[in-house]
N, CA, C and O atoms as a GROMACS GRO file, in nm:
protein
  432
    1MET      N    1   0.937   0.906  -1.496
    1MET     CA    2   1.028   1.017  -1.475
    1MET      C    3   0.986   1.097  -1.352
    1MET      O    4   0.989   1.220  -1.353
    2SER      N    5   0.948   1.027  -1.250
    2SER     CA    6   0.907   1.093  -1.127
    2SER      C    7   1.029   1.119  -1.040
    2SER      O    8   1.095   1.025  -0.996
    3SER      N    9   1.056   1.244  -1.016
    3SER     CA   10   1.167   1.278  -0.927
    3SER      C   11   1.116   1.376  -0.822
    3SER      O   12   1.038   1.467  -0.852
    4LEU      N   13   1.160   1.356  -0.702
    4LEU     CA   14   1.116   1.440  -0.592
    4LEU      C   15   1.183   1.577  -0.601
    4LEU      O   16   1.306   1.586  -0.600
    5ILE      N   17   1.104   1.681  -0.610
    5ILE     CA   18   1.156   1.816  -0.622
    5ILE      C   19   1.152   1.888  -0.488
    5ILE      O   20   1.243   1.965  -0.456
    6ALA      N   21   1.048   1.863  -0.411
    6ALA     CA   22   1.035   1.928  -0.280
    6ALA      C   23   0.961   1.836  -0.187
    6ALA      O   24   0.877   1.756  -0.229
    7LYS      N   25   0.991   1.846  -0.058
    7LYS     CA   26   0.916   1.773   0.042
    7LYS      C   27   0.913   1.852   0.171
    7LYS      O   28   0.996   1.941   0.193
    8ASN      N   29   0.819   1.819   0.254
    8ASN     CA   30   0.802   1.887   0.382
    8ASN      C   31   0.867   1.800   0.489
    8ASN      O   32   0.807   1.702   0.533
    9PRO      N   33   0.988   1.834   0.533
    9PRO     CA   34   1.058   1.747   0.628
    9PRO      C   35   0.995   1.742   0.767
    9PRO      O   36   1.018   1.647   0.841
   10THR      N   37   0.916   1.842   0.803
   10THR     CA   38   0.855   1.841   0.936
   10THR      C   39   0.727   1.757   0.939
   10THR      O   40   0.674   1.730   1.047
   11ALA      N   41   0.676   1.716   0.825
   11ALA     CA   42   0.551   1.640   0.821
   11ALA      C   43   0.565   1.507   0.895
   11ALA      O   44   0.475   1.469   0.971
   12LYS      N   45   0.675   1.436   0.875
   12LYS     CA   46   0.695   1.308   0.945
   12LYS      C   47   0.708   1.330   1.096
   12LYS      O   48   0.668   1.244   1.176
   13HIS      N   49   0.762   1.443   1.134
   13HIS     CA   50   0.778   1.473   1.276
   13HIS      C   51   0.646   1.510   1.342
   13HIS      O   52   0.618   1.468   1.454
   14ASN      N   53   0.565   1.588   1.273
   14ASN     CA   54   0.441   1.641   1.331
   14ASN      C   55   0.320   1.548   1.313
   14ASN      O   56   0.224   1.557   1.390
   15TYR      N   57   0.323   1.459   1.213
   15TYR     CA   58   0.208   1.376   1.181
   15TYR      C   59   0.249   1.231   1.162
   15TYR      O   60   0.367   1.202   1.138
   16THR      N   61   0.153   1.142   1.172
   16THR     CA   62   0.175   1.002   1.139
   16THR      C   63   0.135   0.983   0.994
   16THR      O   64   0.019   1.005   0.958
   17ILE      N   65   0.228   0.943   0.910
   17ILE     CA   66   0.201   0.922   0.768
   17ILE      C   67   0.161   0.776   0.749
   17ILE      O   68   0.243   0.686   0.765
   18GLU      N   69   0.034   0.753   0.714
   18GLU     CA   70  -0.014   0.617   0.694
   18GLU      C   71  -0.006   0.574   0.548
   18GLU      O   72   0.012   0.455   0.519
   19ASN      N   73  -0.017   0.668   0.457
   19ASN     CA   74  -0.021   0.634   0.316
   19ASN      C   75   0.026   0.755   0.235
   19ASN      O   76   0.007   0.869   0.277
   20THR      N   77   0.085   0.729   0.122
   20THR     CA   78   0.124   0.838   0.032
   20THR      C   79   0.057   0.817  -0.103
   20THR      O   80   0.029   0.704  -0.143
   21ILE      N   81   0.033   0.927  -0.171
   21ILE     CA   82  -0.031   0.923  -0.302
   21ILE      C   83   0.050   1.009  -0.397
   21ILE      O   84   0.086   1.122  -0.364
   22GLU      N   85   0.080   0.955  -0.512
   22GLU     CA   86   0.146   1.034  -0.615
   22GLU      C   87   0.038   1.093  -0.705
   22GLU      O   88  -0.048   1.020  -0.756
   23THR      N   89   0.043   1.224  -0.723
   23THR     CA   90  -0.061   1.291  -0.798
   23THR      C   91  -0.002   1.399  -0.889
   23THR      O   92   0.110   1.446  -0.866
   24GLY      N   93  -0.076   1.435  -0.989
   24GLY     CA   94  -0.038   1.548  -1.073
   24GLY      C   95  -0.089   1.676  -1.012
   24GLY      O   96  -0.171   1.674  -0.921
   25ILE      N   97  -0.040   1.788  -1.062
   25ILE     CA   98  -0.081   1.918  -1.011
   25ILE      C   99  -0.092   2.014  -1.129
   25ILE      O  100  -0.008   2.013  -1.219
   26VAL      N  101  -0.194   2.098  -1.128
   26VAL     CA  102  -0.216   2.193  -1.236
   26VAL      C  103  -0.132   2.318  -1.208
   26VAL      O  104  -0.152   2.385  -1.106
   27LEU      N  105  -0.039   2.348  -1.298
   27LEU     CA  106   0.050   2.463  -1.282
   27LEU      C  107   0.055   2.544  -1.410
   27LEU      O  108   0.023   2.494  -1.518
   28SER      N  109   0.096   2.670  -1.398
   28SER     CA  110   0.119   2.754  -1.517
   28SER      C  111   0.265   2.739  -1.560
   28SER      O  112   0.345   2.679  -1.487
   29GLY      N  113   0.299   2.791  -1.674
   29GLY     CA  114   0.435   2.780  -1.726
   29GLY      C  115   0.539   2.846  -1.639
   29GLY      O  116   0.648   2.790  -1.620
   30THR      N  117   0.508   2.963  -1.585
   30THR     CA  118   0.607   3.032  -1.500
   30THR      C  119   0.625   2.959  -1.368
   30THR      O  120   0.734   2.962  -1.310
   31GLU      N  121   0.519   2.894  -1.317
   31GLU     CA  122   0.531   2.817  -1.194
   31GLU      C  123   0.623   2.696  -1.214
   31GLU      O  124   0.702   2.662  -1.126
   32ILE      N  125   0.612   2.633  -1.328
   32ILE     CA  126   0.698   2.518  -1.359
   32ILE      C  127   0.844   2.561  -1.363
   32ILE      O  128   0.931   2.490  -1.311
   33LYS      N  129   0.870   2.674  -1.423
   33LYS     CA  130   1.008   2.723  -1.431
   33LYS      C  131   1.062   2.756  -1.292
   33LYS      O  132   1.180   2.730  -1.264
   34SER      N  133   0.980   2.810  -1.205
   34SER     CA  134   1.023   2.839  -1.068
   34SER      C  135   1.050   2.711  -0.991
   34SER      O  136   1.147   2.703  -0.916
   35ILE      N  137   0.966   2.610  -1.010
   35ILE     CA  138   0.986   2.482  -0.941
   35ILE      C  139   1.116   2.417  -0.988
   35ILE      O  140   1.191   2.364  -0.907
   36ARG      N  141   1.141   2.421  -1.117
   36ARG     CA  142   1.266   2.364  -1.169
   36ARG      C  143   1.388   2.436  -1.113
   36ARG      O  144   1.496   2.378  -1.099
   37ALA      N  145   1.370   2.564  -1.079
   37ALA     CA  146   1.480   2.641  -1.019
   37ALA      C  147   1.488   2.617  -0.868
   37ALA      O  148   1.574   2.673  -0.800
   38GLY      N  149   1.399   2.534  -0.815
   38GLY     CA  150   1.402   2.501  -0.673
   38GLY      C  151   1.336   2.603  -0.583
   38GLY      O  152   1.365   2.606  -0.463
   39LYS      N  153   1.248   2.686  -0.637
   39LYS     CA  154   1.186   2.792  -0.558
   39LYS      C  155   1.043   2.755  -0.519
   39LYS      O  156   0.947   2.823  -0.552
   40VAL      N  157   1.033   2.644  -0.446
   40VAL     CA  158   0.904   2.597  -0.397
   40VAL      C  159   0.919   2.560  -0.250
   40VAL      O  160   1.022   2.506  -0.208
   41ASN      N  161   0.814   2.591  -0.172
   41ASN     CA  162   0.816   2.564  -0.028
   41ASN      C  163   0.684   2.497   0.009
   41ASN      O  164   0.577   2.554  -0.013
   42LEU      N  165   0.692   2.377   0.066
   42LEU     CA  166   0.573   2.302   0.105
   42LEU      C  167   0.536   2.318   0.252
   42LEU      O  168   0.439   2.258   0.298
   43LYS      N  169   0.612   2.397   0.326
   43LYS     CA  170   0.584   2.413   0.468
   43LYS      C  171   0.445   2.473   0.487
   43LYS      O  172   0.407   2.568   0.418
   44ASP      N  173   0.370   2.418   0.580
   44ASP     CA  174   0.233   2.462   0.613
   44ASP      C  175   0.133   2.439   0.500
   44ASP      O  176   0.026   2.500   0.500
   45SER      N  177   0.163   2.353   0.406
   45SER     CA  178   0.068   2.326   0.299
   45SER      C  179  -0.011   2.199   0.331
   45SER      O  180   0.036   2.112   0.405
   46TYR      N  181  -0.130   2.190   0.275
   46TYR     CA  182  -0.217   2.075   0.298
   46TYR      C  183  -0.316   2.065   0.183
   46TYR      O  184  -0.322   2.154   0.097
   47ALA      N  185  -0.392   1.957   0.181
   47ALA     CA  186  -0.489   1.934   0.074
   47ALA      C  187  -0.630   1.933   0.132
   47ALA      O  188  -0.652   1.890   0.246
   48ILE      N  189  -0.725   1.982   0.053
   48ILE     CA  190  -0.866   1.977   0.092
   48ILE      C  191  -0.946   1.919  -0.026
   48ILE      O  192  -0.902   1.925  -0.141
   49ILE      N  193  -1.060   1.865   0.006
   49ILE     CA  194  -1.151   1.814  -0.096
   49ILE      C  195  -1.271   1.908  -0.098
   49ILE      O  196  -1.338   1.927   0.003
   50LYS      N  197  -1.297   1.967  -0.215
   50LYS     CA  198  -1.408   2.062  -0.229
   50LYS      C  199  -1.481   2.032  -0.359
   50LYS      O  200  -1.421   2.032  -0.467
   51ASP      N  201  -1.610   2.008  -0.349
   51ASP     CA  202  -1.695   1.979  -0.465
   51ASP      C  203  -1.641   1.865  -0.550
   51ASP      O  204  -1.645   1.871  -0.673
   52GLY      N  205  -1.591   1.761  -0.484
   52GLY     CA  206  -1.543   1.644  -0.556
   52GLY      C  207  -1.407   1.660  -0.622
   52GLY      O  208  -1.367   1.575  -0.702
   53GLU      N  209  -1.336   1.767  -0.590
   53GLU     CA  210  -1.202   1.790  -0.644
   53GLU      C  211  -1.107   1.814  -0.528
   53GLU      O  212  -1.147   1.859  -0.421
   54VAL      N  213  -0.979   1.784  -0.551
   54VAL     CA  214  -0.878   1.799  -0.446
   54VAL      C  215  -0.790   1.918  -0.479
   54VAL      O  216  -0.741   1.932  -0.591
   55PHE      N  217  -0.771   2.006  -0.380
   55PHE     CA  218  -0.690   2.125  -0.398
   55PHE      C  219  -0.580   2.129  -0.294
   55PHE      O  220  -0.601   2.091  -0.179
   56ALA      N  221  -0.462   2.175  -0.336
   56ALA     CA  222  -0.350   2.195  -0.244
   56ALA      C  223  -0.348   2.342  -0.206
   56ALA      O  224  -0.350   2.430  -0.292
   57LEU      N  225  -0.345   2.368  -0.078
   57LEU     CA  226  -0.341   2.504  -0.027
   57LEU      C  227  -0.209   2.527   0.046
   57LEU      O  228  -0.156   2.435   0.109
   58GLY      N  229  -0.157   2.646   0.038
   58GLY     CA  230  -0.038   2.682   0.114
   58GLY      C  231   0.094   2.647   0.048
   58GLY      O  232   0.199   2.672   0.107
   59ILE      N  233   0.093   2.591  -0.072
   59ILE     CA  234   0.219   2.566  -0.142
   59ILE      C  235   0.269   2.700  -0.194
   59ILE      O  236   0.198   2.767  -0.270
   60HIS      N  237   0.389   2.739  -0.155
   60HIS     CA  238   0.445   2.866  -0.200
   60HIS      C  239   0.542   2.842  -0.314
   60HIS      O  240   0.646   2.779  -0.296
   61ILE      N  241   0.507   2.894  -0.432
   61ILE     CA  242   0.595   2.888  -0.549
   61ILE      C  243   0.633   3.032  -0.581
   61ILE      O  244   0.549   3.111  -0.622
   62SER      N  245   0.759   3.064  -0.562
   62SER     CA  246   0.806   3.201  -0.583
   62SER      C  247   0.784   3.244  -0.728
   62SER      O  248   0.794   3.161  -0.818
   63PRO      N  249   0.755   3.372  -0.752
   63PRO     CA  250   0.737   3.420  -0.889
   63PRO      C  251   0.864   3.401  -0.971
   63PRO      O  252   0.975   3.418  -0.921
   64TYR      N  253   0.846   3.364  -1.096
   64TYR     CA  254   0.958   3.347  -1.188
   64TYR      C  255   1.018   3.483  -1.220
   64TYR      O  256   0.946   3.578  -1.249
   65GLU      N  257   1.150   3.492  -1.214
   65GLU     CA  258   1.218   3.621  -1.230
   65GLU      C  259   1.191   3.688  -1.365
   65GLU      O  260   1.183   3.810  -1.374
   66HIS      N  261   1.177   3.607  -1.470
   66HIS     CA  262   1.157   3.662  -1.605
   66HIS      C  263   1.013   3.644  -1.651
   66HIS      O  264   0.986   3.645  -1.771
   67GLY      N  265   0.920   3.627  -1.557
   67GLY     CA  266   0.782   3.594  -1.592
   67GLY      C  267   0.693   3.714  -1.618
   67GLY      O  268   0.585   3.695  -1.674
   68ASN      N  269   0.731   3.833  -1.582
   68ASN     CA  270   0.654   3.957  -1.595
   68ASN      C  271   0.506   3.939  -1.562
   68ASN      O  272   0.474   3.896  -1.451
   69ILE      N  273   0.415   3.969  -1.653
   69ILE     CA  274   0.271   3.967  -1.625
   69ILE      C  275   0.213   3.826  -1.616
   69ILE      O  276   0.099   3.809  -1.573
   70PHE      N  277   0.290   3.726  -1.654
   70PHE     CA  278   0.239   3.589  -1.654
   70PHE      C  279   0.257   3.518  -1.520
   70PHE      O  280   0.210   3.406  -1.504
   71ASN      N  281   0.324   3.581  -1.425
   71ASN     CA  282   0.340   3.521  -1.292
   71ASN      C  283   0.206   3.512  -1.221
   71ASN      O  284   0.123   3.603  -1.230
   72LYS      N  285   0.187   3.403  -1.151
   72LYS     CA  286   0.065   3.381  -1.073
   72LYS      C  287   0.091   3.415  -0.927
   72LYS      O  288   0.206   3.433  -0.885
   73ASP      N  289  -0.016   3.425  -0.849
   73ASP     CA  290  -0.004   3.447  -0.705
   73ASP      C  291   0.073   3.330  -0.644
   73ASP      O  292   0.037   3.215  -0.667
   74PRO      N  293   0.179   3.356  -0.567
   74PRO     CA  294   0.261   3.249  -0.512
   74PRO      C  295   0.186   3.150  -0.422
   74PRO      O  296   0.227   3.035  -0.410
   75LEU      N  297   0.079   3.193  -0.358
   75LEU     CA  298   0.005   3.107  -0.266
   75LEU      C  299  -0.132   3.065  -0.318
   75LEU      O  300  -0.217   3.022  -0.240
   76ARG      N  301  -0.155   3.077  -0.447
   76ARG     CA  302  -0.287   3.041  -0.500
   76ARG      C  303  -0.315   2.892  -0.481
   76ARG      O  304  -0.222   2.812  -0.471
   77ASN      N  305  -0.442   2.856  -0.475
   77ASN     CA  306  -0.481   2.716  -0.462
   77ASN      C  307  -0.450   2.644  -0.591
   77ASN      O  308  -0.475   2.696  -0.700
   78LYS      N  309  -0.395   2.523  -0.579
   78LYS     CA  310  -0.357   2.445  -0.696
   78LYS      C  311  -0.436   2.316  -0.698
   78LYS      O  312  -0.443   2.245  -0.598
   79LYS      N  313  -0.495   2.285  -0.812
   79LYS     CA  314  -0.577   2.164  -0.826
   79LYS      C  315  -0.486   2.043  -0.841
   79LYS      O  316  -0.388   2.046  -0.916
   80LEU      N  317  -0.520   1.936  -0.768
   80LEU     CA  318  -0.447   1.811  -0.778
   80LEU      C  319  -0.524   1.718  -0.871
   80LEU      O  320  -0.647   1.715  -0.869
   81LEU      N  321  -0.452   1.643  -0.951
   81LEU     CA  322  -0.514   1.556  -1.050
   81LEU      C  323  -0.521   1.414  -0.998
   81LEU      O  324  -0.420   1.343  -0.993
   82LEU      N  325  -0.640   1.373  -0.960
   82LEU     CA  326  -0.666   1.238  -0.909
   82LEU      C  327  -0.787   1.182  -0.981
   82LEU      O  328  -0.875   1.256  -1.025
   83LYS      N  329  -0.792   1.050  -0.991
   83LYS     CA  330  -0.909   0.984  -1.048
   83LYS      C  331  -1.022   0.989  -0.946
   83LYS      O  332  -0.999   0.998  -0.826
   84LYS      N  333  -1.145   0.985  -0.997
   84LYS     CA  334  -1.263   0.993  -0.912
   84LYS      C  335  -1.261   0.884  -0.804
   84LYS      O  336  -1.301   0.908  -0.690
   85ARG      N  337  -1.216   0.767  -0.840
   85ARG     CA  338  -1.209   0.655  -0.746
   85ARG      C  339  -1.115   0.688  -0.630
   85ARG      O  340  -1.144   0.657  -0.515
   86GLU      N  341  -1.001   0.751  -0.662
   86GLU     CA  342  -0.904   0.788  -0.557
   86GLU      C  343  -0.961   0.897  -0.466
   86GLU      O  344  -0.940   0.894  -0.345
   87ILE      N  345  -1.032   0.993  -0.525
   87ILE     CA  346  -1.094   1.100  -0.446
   87ILE      C  347  -1.199   1.042  -0.352
   87ILE      O  348  -1.206   1.081  -0.235
   88ASN      N  349  -1.281   0.949  -0.403
   88ASN     CA  350  -1.383   0.887  -0.318
   88ASN      C  351  -1.320   0.807  -0.205
   88ASN      O  352  -1.374   0.802  -0.094
   89LYS      N  353  -1.205   0.745  -0.231
   89LYS     CA  354  -1.134   0.671  -0.127
   89LYS      C  355  -1.086   0.768  -0.018
   89LYS      O  356  -1.096   0.737   0.101
   90LEU      N  357  -1.033   0.884  -0.058
   90LEU     CA  358  -0.988   0.984   0.038
   90LEU      C  359  -1.105   1.038   0.121
   90LEU      O  360  -1.093   1.058   0.242
   91ILE      N  361  -1.218   1.060   0.055
   91ILE     CA  362  -1.337   1.108   0.127
   91ILE      C  363  -1.379   1.006   0.230
   91ILE      O  364  -1.412   1.041   0.344
   92GLY      N  365  -1.378   0.878   0.193
   92GLY     CA  366  -1.414   0.772   0.286
   92GLY      C  367  -1.319   0.764   0.404
   92GLY      O  368  -1.362   0.746   0.518
   93LEU      N  369  -1.189   0.779   0.378
   93LEU     CA  370  -1.090   0.774   0.487
   93LEU      C  371  -1.106   0.892   0.582
   93LEU      O  372  -1.095   0.875   0.704
   94THR      N  373  -1.130   1.010   0.528
   94THR     CA  374  -1.143   1.127   0.615
   94THR      C  375  -1.269   1.117   0.702
   94THR      O  376  -1.269   1.161   0.817
   95ARG      N  377  -1.374   1.060   0.647
   95ARG     CA  378  -1.496   1.045   0.727
   95ARG      C  379  -1.480   0.936   0.832
   95ARG      O  380  -1.530   0.948   0.944
   96LYS      N  381  -1.409   0.829   0.796
   96LYS     CA  382  -1.394   0.716   0.887
   96LYS      C  383  -1.297   0.746   1.001
   96LYS      O  384  -1.328   0.719   1.117
   97LYS      N  385  -1.184   0.802   0.968
   97LYS     CA  386  -1.079   0.821   1.068
   97LYS      C  387  -1.053   0.966   1.104
   97LYS      O  388  -0.974   0.994   1.195
   98ARG      N  389  -1.119   1.059   1.036
   98ARG     CA  390  -1.094   1.202   1.056
   98ARG      C  391  -0.946   1.234   1.037
   98ARG      O  392  -0.883   1.297   1.122
   99LEU      N  393  -0.893   1.188   0.925
   99LEU     CA  394  -0.752   1.208   0.895
   99LEU      C  395  -0.727   1.346   0.836
   99LEU      O  396  -0.816   1.406   0.776
  100PHE      N  397  -0.606   1.394   0.853
  100PHE     CA  398  -0.561   1.517   0.789
  100PHE      C  399  -0.452   1.479   0.690
  100PHE      O  400  -0.365   1.397   0.722
  101PHE      N  401  -0.457   1.536   0.572
  101PHE     CA  402  -0.357   1.506   0.471
  101PHE      C  403  -0.261   1.623   0.463
  101PHE      O  404  -0.302   1.738   0.447
  102ASN      N  405  -0.133   1.594   0.472
  102ASN     CA  406  -0.030   1.696   0.470
  102ASN      C  407   0.042   1.690   0.336
  102ASN      O  408   0.034   1.591   0.264
  103SER      N  409   0.112   1.796   0.306
  103SER     CA  410   0.176   1.808   0.175
  103SER      C  411   0.292   1.712   0.154
  103SER      O  412   0.345   1.703   0.043
  104TYR      N  413   0.333   1.641   0.257
  104TYR     CA  414   0.444   1.546   0.241
  104TYR      C  415   0.414   1.442   0.134
  104TYR      O  416   0.506   1.387   0.075
  105VAL      N  417   0.287   1.415   0.109
  105VAL     CA  418   0.251   1.313   0.012
  105VAL      C  419   0.260   1.364  -0.131
  105VAL      O  420   0.248   1.284  -0.224
  106PHE      N  421   0.280   1.492  -0.151
  106PHE     CA  422   0.284   1.545  -0.287
  106PHE      C  423   0.418   1.518  -0.351
  106PHE      O  424   0.521   1.562  -0.299
  107ILE      N  425   0.419   1.448  -0.461
  107ILE     CA  426   0.540   1.429  -0.539
  107ILE      C  427   0.520   1.502  -0.670
  107ILE      O  428   0.436   1.464  -0.751
  108LEU      N  429   0.597   1.606  -0.691
  108LEU     CA  430   0.582   1.688  -0.811
  108LEU      C  431   0.672   1.642  -0.922
  108LEU      O  432   0.672   1.700  -1.031
   0.00000   0.00000   0.00000
């Protein structure tokens, strides 16, 4: 049931996309409701690897209108769910080719 909800259309223009990875993302309930309403922006977002975990930075998810105190910071860092083997492969690629990963590869 993977359906593309958002993508960064300028990523193909600004970068060479060699590979894509489908990954999960850790979100709160109000963030999920905002994404379903189409209030997500991937422009200027990217992924980093920190302490053996992958995080997405710069993804803007607008606060849910009826979320009150449960709304999270729209630009908070979001953890991506990848297997250790996949993370090690990304670490190897970044060291070998000095690649940058853009948010175009994120399928939510």
